[in-house]
C-alpha positions in Angstrom: 35.5 -30.6 46.6 35.2 -26.9 45.6 33.6 -24.7 48.3 32.1 -21.3 48.1 31.9 -19.8 51.6 29.2 -17.1 51.8 28.9 -14.9 54.9 25.4 -13.4 55.4 24.2 -16.3 53.3 20.5 -15.8 54.2 20.4 -12.1 53.4 19.5 -10.5 50.1 22.9 -10.8 48.4 24.1 -13.8 50.3 21.1 -15.9 49.3 21.4 -14.9 45.7 25.1 -15.7 45.8 24.5 -19.1 47.4 22.0 -20.1 44.7 24.2 -18.9 41.8 27.4 -20.5 43.0 25.5 -23.7 43.8 24.2 -23.8 40.3 27.8 -23.4 39.0 28.7 -26.6 40.9 30.1 -25.4 44.2 29.4 -26.8 47.6 28.1 -23.9 49.7 29.0 -23.2 53.3 26.7 -20.4 54.5 27.5 -18.4 57.6 24.5 -16.5 59.0 23.2 -16.0 62.6 20.2 -13.8 61.7 21.7 -10.6 63.2 19.3 -8.7 60.9 16.4 -9.5 63.2 18.4 -8.1 66.1 19.2 -5.0 64.1 15.7 -4.3 62.7 13.2 -6.5 64.5 11.5 -9.8 63.7 10.0 -8.6 60.4 13.5 -8.3 59.0 14.5 -11.9 60.0 16.3 -14.0 57.5 15.2 -17.3 59.1 12.8 -18.1 56.2 15.4 -17.5 53.6 17.8 -19.8 55.5 15.2 -22.6 55.6 14.6 -22.2 51.8 18.3 -22.5 51.1 18.6 -25.6 53.2 15.5 -27.1 51.5 16.3 -26.2 47.9 20.1 -26.5 47.6 21.3 -30.1 48.2 25.0 -29.0 48.6 24.3 -26.2 51.1 25.5 -26.4 54.6 24.5 -23.8 57.1 26.7 -22.5 60.0 24.9 -20.5 62.6 28.0 -18.5 63.4 29.0 -14.9 64.2 31.8 -13.5 62.0 33.0 -11.6 65.0 33.9 -14.9 66.7 37.4 -15.2 65.4 38.1 -18.6 67.0 35.1 -20.3 65.4 35.8 -18.6 62.0 39.4 -19.7 62.1 38.4 -23.3 63.0 35.8 -23.5 60.2 38.3 -22.3 57.6 41.0 -24.6 59.1 38.7 -27.6 58.7 37.9 -26.7 55.0 41.3 -25.6 54.1 42.1 -25.2 50.4 38.8 -26.7 49.4 37.6 -23.1 49.8 37.9 -21.6 46.3 36.0 -18.3 46.9 34.9 -16.3 49.9 31.9 -14.0 49.3 31.5 -11.7 52.2 28.0 -10.1 52.3 27.4 -10.1 56.1 27.1 -6.5 57.5 25.4 -4.1 59.8 23.9 -2.0 57.0 22.2 1.0 58.7 23.3 4.6 59.3 20.9 5.1 62.2 21.6 1.7 63.9 25.4 2.3 63.8 24.9 5.6 65.7 23.0 3.7 68.4 25.7 1.0 68.9 29.0 2.1 67.4 30.9 -0.8 69.0 28.7 -3.5 67.5 28.6 -1.8 64.1 32.4 -1.6 64.0 32.8 -5.2 65.2 30.6 -6.6 62.5 31.7 -4.4 59.6 35.4 -4.0 60.3 36.6 -6.7 62.7 34.3 -9.3 61.1 35.8 -8.5 57.7 39.3 -8.8 59.2 38.5 -12.2 60.7 37.4 -13.5 57.3 40.4 -12.1 55.5 42.9 -13.4 58.0 41.3 -16.9 58.0 41.5 -16.9 54.2 45.1 -15.9 54.2 46.0 -18.5 56.8 44.1 -21.5 55.4 43.2 -20.9 51.7 45.3 -18.0 50.4 44.6 -18.8 46.7 40.9 -18.4 47.3 39.2 -15.3 45.7 37.8 -12.8 48.3 34.7 -10.8 47.2 33.5 -8.1 49.5 30.2 -6.3 49.3 31.1 -2.7 50.2 29.0 0.4 49.8 28.9 3.8 48.2 28.8 5.3 51.7 32.6 4.9 51.8 32.6 8.3 49.9 30.7 10.0 52.8 28.7 13.0 51.8 31.1 14.2 49.1 28.5 13.6 46.4 26.3 16.2 48.1 28.8 18.9 47.0 28.3 18.2 43.4 26.6 20.9 41.3 23.1 19.6 41.7 20.0 21.1 40.1 16.6 20.8 41.8 13.9 19.6 39.5 10.2 19.1 40.1 10.5 15.6 41.5 14.2 15.0 41.8 17.7 16.4 42.1 19.9 16.1 39.0 23.5 16.9 38.2 24.6 19.5 35.7 24.8 17.7 32.3 28.3 19.2 31.7 29.8 17.5 34.8 32.0 14.5 34.3 29.9 12.5 36.8 26.7 13.0 34.9 26.9 9.5 33.6 27.7 8.2 37.1 30.2 8.6 39.9 33.4 6.6 39.4 36.0 5.2 41.8 38.2 8.3 41.7 35.9 10.2 44.0 37.7 11.1 47.2 36.9 9.2 50.4 38.4 12.0 52.5 37.1 15.3 54.1 33.5 14.2 54.3 30.8 13.0 56.8 30.5 9.3 56.4 28.2 8.3 59.2 29.6 5.7 61.6 28.3 3.0 59.3 30.3 4.5 56.4 33.4 4.5 58.5 33.1 0.9 59.6 32.4 -0.2 56.0 35.3 1.9 54.8 37.6 0.2 57.3 36.6 -3.2 55.9 36.9 -2.0 52.3 40.5 -0.8 53.0 41.4 -4.0 54.7 40.2 -6.0 51.7 42.3 -3.8 49.4 45.3 -4.1 51.6 45.2 -7.9 51.8 45.2 -7.8 48.0 48.2 -5.4 47.8 50.3 -6.5 50.8 49.7 -10.3 50.6 49.0 -10.6 46.8 45.6 -12.1 47.4 42.8 -11.9 44.8 40.4 -9.5 46.4 37.7 -7.1 45.3 35.4 -4.4 46.8 32.1 -3.9 45.1 30.9 -0.5 46.3 27.1 -0.9 45.9 24.4 1.7 45.3 20.9 0.5 46.3 21.0 -3.3 46.4 17.6 -4.7 46.1 15.3 -7.5 45.0 12.4 -9.6 46.0 14.4 -11.5 48.6 15.1 -8.3 50.6 13.7 -8.3 54.1 13.2 -4.6 54.0 12.8 -2.5 57.1 12.6 1.3 57.8 16.3 1.6 58.6 17.5 -0.5 55.6 16.2 -1.7 52.2 14.3 1.3 51.1 12.8 0.0 47.8 11.6 -3.3 49.2 10.2 -1.6 52.3 8.6 1.1 50.2 6.7 -1.4 48.1 5.8 -3.4 51.2 4.3 -0.3 52.8 2.5 0.6 49.6 1.0 -2.8 49.1 0.0 -3.4 52.8 -1.0 0.0 54.0 1.9 0.4 56.5 3.0 4.0 57.2 6.2 5.2 55.5 8.4 8.1 56.4 10.6 10.1 53.9 13.6 11.7 55.5 14.7 15.1 54.2 15.8 16.5 50.8 12.1 17.1 49.9 11.8 13.5 48.9 13.9 14.3 45.8 17.0 12.4 46.8 18.1 10.0 44.0 19.3 6.4 44.2 20.4 3.9 41.6 19.0 0.4 42.1 20.6 -2.8 41.2 18.9 -6.2 41.4 20.7 -8.8 43.5 20.8 -11.1 40.4 22.8 -8.5 38.4 25.2 -7.9 41.3 25.9 -11.6 41.7 26.5 -11.9 38.0 29.2 -9.3 38.5 30.6 -11.5 41.3 30.7 -14.5 39.0 32.5 -12.5 36.2 35.1 -11.4 38.7 35.5 -15.0 40.0 36.3 -16.2 36.5 39.0 -13.7 35.9 40.1 -12.3 39.3 42.4 -9.4 40.0 44.2 -8.2 43.2 43.0 -5.3 45.3 40.4 -4.2 42.9 37.5 -1.7 43.6 34.4 -1.2 41.5 31.4 1.1 42.0 28.3 -1.0 41.2 24.7 0.0 41.0 21.8 0.6 38.7 23.6 3.5 37.1 21.6 5.5 34.5 20.0 2.2 33.6 17.9 2.0 36.8 17.6 5.0 39.1 14.8 7.1 40.7 14.2 9.8 43.3 12.1 8.9 46.4 9.1 10.8 45.0 9.4 8.9 41.7 9.7 5.6 43.5 6.6 6.4 45.5 4.7 7.2 42.3 5.9 4.0 40.7 5.0 1.8 43.6 1.5 3.3 43.7 0.9 2.7 40.0 2.2 -0.9 40.1 0.3 -1.8 43.3 -2.9 0.2 42.5 -2.8 1.6 46.1 -1.9 4.9 47.6 1.1 5.0 50.0 0.4 6.3 53.5 3.5 8.5 53.9 4.7 11.4 55.8 7.7 13.7 55.5 10.4 14.3 58.1 12.5 17.4 57.5 15.8 16.2 58.9 17.7 14.0 56.6 19.8 11.1 57.9 23.4 12.2 58.7 25.9 11.3 55.9 23.0 10.4 53.5 23.3 11.2 49.8 21.2 13.7 48.0 22.1 12.2 44.7 23.9 9.0 43.8 24.2 7.3 40.4 27.1 4.7 40.0 29.4 4.6 37.1 29.9 1.0 36.1 32.2 1.9 33.2 35.3 0.5 34.9 33.7 -2.8 35.6 32.4 -3.0 32.1 35.9 -2.3 30.7 37.3 -5.2 32.7 34.4 -7.6 32.2 32.6 -6.7 28.9 30.4 -9.8 29.0 28.5 -8.4 32.1 25.3 -6.4 31.6 22.0 -5.6 33.4 19.1 -8.0 33.2 16.8 -6.0 35.4 15.5 -2.4 35.0 13.7 -0.3 37.6 10.2 -1.4 36.5 11.0 -5.1 36.5 12.6 -4.9 39.9 9.5 -3.3 41.4 7.2 -5.8 39.8 9.2 -8.7 41.3 9.2 -7.1 44.8 5.4 -6.6 44.6 4.9 -10.3 43.6 7.1 -11.3 46.6 5.1 -9.1 49.0 1.8 -10.5 47.7 3.0 -14.0 48.1 3.4 -13.4 51.9 0.0 -11.9 52.4 
C-alpha cells in the first residue's frame, strides 16, 4: 500500500491534492478537523468538501484530527509506518488578522503543528517526501520597499528592476514586519528546511502567492479572489483595505499548484524552497479584480474602502517561478486569471 497523507485535506489545496494523488494510485489519509469554520465562521466550513471527498474517492480515509495533538499524530503515523510515501502539509491558520487576535493558537497550528508532522515523518517514515504549503508572507513587508510606481489602477515595479519579472527566493526574510501569521508560517518553513538539511529528508517549501480556485471557502479574512467573486455575484458587501485598492496579487489555481507538488514528488530534493504563484501569467490589482468580477458576473459589487491596510500586507507581489521551472521544466500553468474567475463564478452559482 502506498499512502499519501494530506493535512488540511478538505481545504482548497488539500482537497485538490487528495484528488490528484488518489488519481495517481495512492491511498489517501486526510487529516482535517474543520478549524476553518472556527477561524472564519460557518460560511467558511470545509465540511461539504470533506463529504465530497469521502463520497467520490474510494481510497480516501478521513481522520478528524488536530495536527496540534502530537500524541494522536504520532500514533497515526506509527500505525501507517513506511506505507506513507508522501506527506503533503496544507493545514494552516491563514489570516493576518486572526493571528493577531489569538497568537497562541496561530503559532500552535502553523509552527508546532508543522513540527509534529515533521517529527512523526522522521520517526516512522523517514524516506517519505514532505511537501509544505508555505506563503510569501515569510518575506514580511520587504516587497513594499521596492521602487514601486503608482499607475491609474495598480502599483507596478520599475521595469529596470531585477524583480520586474517576479520576486525570487533570494529576497531577505529579515528586518521586516511579517505579521504574527507571517512569523508562525516562517517558523514552520524553517523547520521544514532544517529537517531536510539536518536529517537528510526530502522536504520542500512552496511559498505561495494568492492560492485560489472554485473549491475555496472564501471569507473576508482569507481567500480574497473567491470571496470577492462571491460578494459580487450575491450582493454581499465587500471592504477593500488600504493602498487605494491598487495592491497587486498574483493568482495561482489550486490545480496548477498541485501539479507542482506532483512534479516535485517524482524528482524530490532536500531542503528546497520555491516561490510559487501566478507570476506575470496571472496577476491583478484589487481594482482590476473588482472590474473583472463585475464584467464576468454582470453585477456591480457593493464595496467600500477602508484607509488602513492590514499590518504586514503587501503593496505589490508577483512571484518568480523561474527556479521551479529550471528544476522541473515539464511544469506549466493551465489556468490564467480569466479562467480562474469563470470557474469561481460557476462554483458560486452552483450553491445559489
